[in-house]
N, C-alpha and C positions, 0 to 999 in steps of 0.2 A: 281792820282793827277798829275797835269801838272808838268813837270820837273822843271820849274822855281819857282813853288809855295813854295816848302819846304824851300829853302834858303831865299826867300822873307819873309815868315812868321817868320822864325828864326831871321832875321835881324830886322823886325818890333818889335818883342817882346824884343829883346836885347836892342833896343833903348829906351824902356820904362821900363826897369827893375827897375831902381831906383824909378821911379814914382809909379810902382806897389808896391814896398816895403813900400813906404810912405803911399800909399792907405791902405794897410793892417794895418800899425801902427795906423792910424787914427781910423780904426774899433775897434782895440784892446783897445784904450784909452778911448772909450766911454763905460761905464758899461752897460751890458744888462743881468744881473744875473736873472735867473729863477729857483727857486723863488728869489725875489717876482714877477718877471714877468712884470715889467713896461717897456715894450720894444718899445713903440712908439717913444721916443726920439732917440733911436739908429736907428730906421727905417728912421726917418726924416733926420738924418745926412747921412745915407747910400744912400738915394735917391739923396741928394745933390751931393754926390761924384760921383754917377753914371751919373747924369746929366752933371757933369763936364767932363765926358768922351764922351759926345755927345749923350747919350741915352735919349729917352723919357721914363719916369718912371710912371707907374700906381701905385697909392696908394690905396690899398683896406683895408678899416678900418673894423675890425671885430666888430660886435655889442657887446655892453657892457654885455648883458645878457649871450652871449656865452663865453665871456672872463671870466666873474665871475664864470661860471659853470666849466671852465677849471682851476680855482684856480689862475688866473692871473689878472693883473691890466690894461694892454693896449696892443693891438696887431694891427699892421698895416703890412700887407703883401705887398711886392713889386713885380711887374711884368714888365719885359722889353721884348718887342717883336721886332725882326728884321727879316723881310721877304726879303729874297734874290731873291726868285722866286718860281714858282710852285714846290711842292715837300713835303716831310715829315716835320712834326713839331717835333722838339726835345727840350724837356724842361731840363734845367740844374738847379737843386735844391740844395741850401745850406741854412743853418739856421744861424740866427744872435743871437739867445738867447744862453746863456751859463750857466753852473752850477756855483754856488758861488765859490769864490776862495778857501776858507778853509784856514787851517794853514800850516806853514812849508815852505813858499816861501823864496827864497834868492834874489828875484827881485820883484819890484812893479808889482802886478798882472795886473795893467792897464797902465804900463809904456812903453810897447813895446820895452824894452831895447834889444839891439843887443850886444851879448857877445860871443866871440869865435865862430862866424859864426852862432849863433842861435838867433832868436827873441823870447823873453820870454813874456808871457802874457796870461791871461785867454781868450780862444777862438782863440789863435794864430794857433792852429792846428784844433780844433773842434768848429765851422767850418768856422770861419771868413776868414781863408786862402782860402777856396774854393769859397767864394764870390769874392775874388780878382782873383783867378784862372779863374773862368768862365767869369768874366767881361772883363778881359784883353785878354782872348782868343777870345771873340766875337769882341772886339775892333780891334784886329789884322786882323780878317777875313774881317771886314768892309773895312779896308785899302787895303788889299792885294787881296782879293777874293770876290769882290762884286757881281759876277754873279753866285754864287752857286745856286743849285736847292733845295729850302726848306726854312724853318723858324727856327730860334733859339730863344728860350724864356729863360729868367732868372727868376726863382722863388726864391725870397729871403723871407723866412718865419721865424716866431718868436715863435714857440711853440714846437720845437722838444724835449726839456727837459721835457715837460709835456705830450707828446704823439703824437703831430702832428695833432690832430683832428681839430684845428682851423687854421692850417697852410696849408700844402699840401692837406689834406683831404677836407678842406673847399673850397679851390680854385677849386678842381676837382668836388666836389658835386654841387657847384653853377655854374658849366660850365664857370667859368672865364677863364679856360684854358682846352683845349681838345687835348693834345699832342698825337702823335703816338708812341713816345718812350721817355725815360727819362734817364738822367745821374744824379746820386745822390752823395752827399758829402761823402767822405771817410775819413780815418784816417791815411792812409799811401799810398805809391805809388803802392801797390798791386791793382790788378783789382778784384773787389768783385762782384760775381754773386749770392751769397747766404748768408743768415745770420739767426740767431736764431729768434724764436718768444719768447714771454714772457707772462706769466700768473701771475697776482697778485690776491691773494685771501685774504679776511679777515675772520678770524675765531673768533667767539664770544662764549665764554663759560659762561653760567649763572648758578649760584647756589643760595644760600641763606645765608645772613650774620648771624653771631652769635658772642657772647662774646667769647674771647679766653679761658676763664675759663670753658666754656661749648661748645667746638667745635662740639660735636656730635649733638647738636641741630641745626646746620646749614648744608649747603651743600657747600663743599670747591671747589670753581670754579678753584682755582689754582692747586689743586691736580688733578682734571679732565683734566685741560689744560696740565699739565706736562705729564700725560699719553698719551695724543694725540701727544704732541711734541716728546715724546720718540718713538712712533710708526712711526712718520714721519722721524725722523733721522735714524731709523733702515731701513726703506724703501729706504731712499736716497742712502744707500750704494750700492744698485743694479743698480743705474744709470750709474756707471762707465763702466758697460758691454755693454752699448748701444751706443757705439762710432758711430758718423756719418760717412758715406762713403765719405763725401765731405771734402777735405783737408782744414784745418784751423778751422773747426767747433768744433771738440772734442765731448765730451759726454754731455748729458743733465745735468742740475744742479738744485738744490733746496736750497734756503736759507731763514731762518726766520729772517727778518730784523728789525721788530718792535714788541714790546710787552708792554702791559700796563694793570694795574688792581690793585685791592685792595683798601681798605678804610683807614686802619691804622694798625699799628703793632699789636695791641691787638684785631683785628677783623678778623673773618673768611672771606676771600674775596668772595664777591658775584658775581663778574664779572671779567673776564680776556679776553682781545682781543689780537690777534697777526696777523701780516700780513706776508705772504710768497711770495717769488719770485720763479717761476718755469720757467727755460729757456727750450724752446722747439726747438729741432734740426729740420732742414728741412726734415729729414727722417720720422718725426712723424706727426700724425694727431693732430691738436691743441685741438679739442673737445674731442678726446679720451684721451689725456694727462690730461685734466681737469677732466674727469669722473673718471679716475684712482686715481687721487689725492683725490678727494672727497670721493671715496670708502675707501681709507686708513683712512681718518679722521672719517668717519661714523662708521667703524668697531671698531676703538679705543674708540669712544664715547659711543658705546654700552656697554662697560664695566662699565660705570658710568651713569646708567639710570636715576638717580635722577637729574643730571645736564642736562641743555639744551645746545645743540651745534648747532649753526647756521653758515653757510658758505655763504659768499657773494663775488661775482666776482667784483673786482675793475677794472681790465683791461685784455683784451685778445688781444695781438698783434700776428698775425699769422707769421710764418717764411717766409722768402723770399727764393724761390727755383729757380734754374737755368731755364731760359725761352729760348727755342730754337729760339724764335722770336728776341731775343737780341743777338744772336750769332755773327751776322755781326759786331755790335758795339763792342762787347767784343773782338773779334779777332783784330779789328783795334787798340783798346786801348793797348792790349798786345804787338802787333807788334811795335807800336810807343814808348811805354814805354820801351820796351827792348832796342831799339836803343838809345833813349835819355838817359836812366839811365845807359847804358853800362853793363847791366846784364839781364838775362832772367827773364821776368815778366810773370807769369801765372795767370790765373783766379782761384779763390778759394772762401773760405767763412770766415766769422768772427763770433765769438760767441756772438756778440752784437745784438741789434735790432735798426733799423733806420727808418727814414721817407720814405725810399724807398718802404716800404711795402704798403703805401697808394697808390702809383702808381700801384703796382702789384695788389692790391685789386680792383682797378678800371679797370683792364684788360690792363694796359699799361706796356709793357716790360721795365725793368729798370736794369741798371748796376751802380756800384759805382766806382768812381775814383776821386782822388783829390790830393792836396798837402800833404806832410808829409814825415817823414823818413821811415825806413823799417817797423816799427811796432808801434802800439799804445802805447806800453810800452816805446819805445824810445822817443815818443812825449810827454810823461807824461800826456796823455789825461785824463781829469777829476781829475788830481792830482796836487800837488804843482809843480811850475816851468814848467807848460805847455809850449811847445816850438815848433818852426818849423824853418828850415833853409831857409832863403831867396833864396838860390840856388835851394833847392828842390821846392820852390814855382814857380820859373821861369821855371824849367824843367817840372813840372806838367802842367803849362800853355801851353808850347810848345806841349806837348803830346795831350792835349785837343784840341788845335787849329788844329793840323795836323789831328786828328781823325775826327773832324767836317768837315774839308775840304774834306776828303775822303768820309765820309758818305753822305754828302749833294751833291751828284752827281746824274745824270739822272738815273742810274740803281736802286736807292733807291726810286725814285719818283713814 
């Protein structure tokens, strides 16, 4: 980086810090809960705000059929492209949809209240803050470093909370964007190069109903389901020994999160369904993890041959693994974050799964970094009183701007 560029970028960002905080507050005040997933109004306002920064914004409307298939109501993905010169294309992806607020808030979930140095609101940390981070980093580069070698794209998508299939995956599959490398939204100021995958299975146990006075004349689906569940919980205990070698990931997990069934209190239940969530660490093979889980279910089901047990895959999100092709971007992020945050920031993993996997699945190296405190727990991500410090927002923006300035130079072209 040119010797004068760093202080110039820092000064340009500092001059717009209050404007950036107000930008984020406006994003937080507009609901974009998913479900129900009616996110077009938020996209419309976000596009207006981006245009207010001087960007040309492409509005990519996802067809209604695809939106309904994803269980949503409306999705418009936004793309901003800024070509500085010949060189690599780097996409910066953040999502504008958020989980519903839930209970237990001490602040208005859509109020963007600033209290004791924190901004409170649903999406303040995950990941509306990263929309603001990436937008203002790009705006600063336009002002201070217009002769970089390469292109920066902003990908603002709206279906992360339902899997990303009509967000980043849709943009990439339709060749709306073909970046060389990507930077994805994060949850803290750690640099993330790996995260878990996730498998959702639905298990349906079918028996035969009967009067409670004559239960032997039926086939008790709940009894069979309980046996399968007991086998799954016994198997789950062994996951603790499979700790990932990547810092921050931990061990694989399995949770049964939904269960339904039965007809009435005085009727032998003829059908029980449950859904489970299996977190897959980067050290595992996703298909092998699914096969193992299905084998546990099938073995337990064999003890109740009169009942029928069917297993259906709902979702398989493969884990993100460290990509050597992203090492240059990772190293730059760690170096700048360590200097700006005043502490050593290293690359690691998180036990979540994100839209970054869609870039990886398309063969695009990807790293995660964005605004936030030290951890997702401190940010109250997906919990009541979600929050971010405006100071951390501004620092993350400086890190991203400096990293892009270093990355988009002739050696990377």
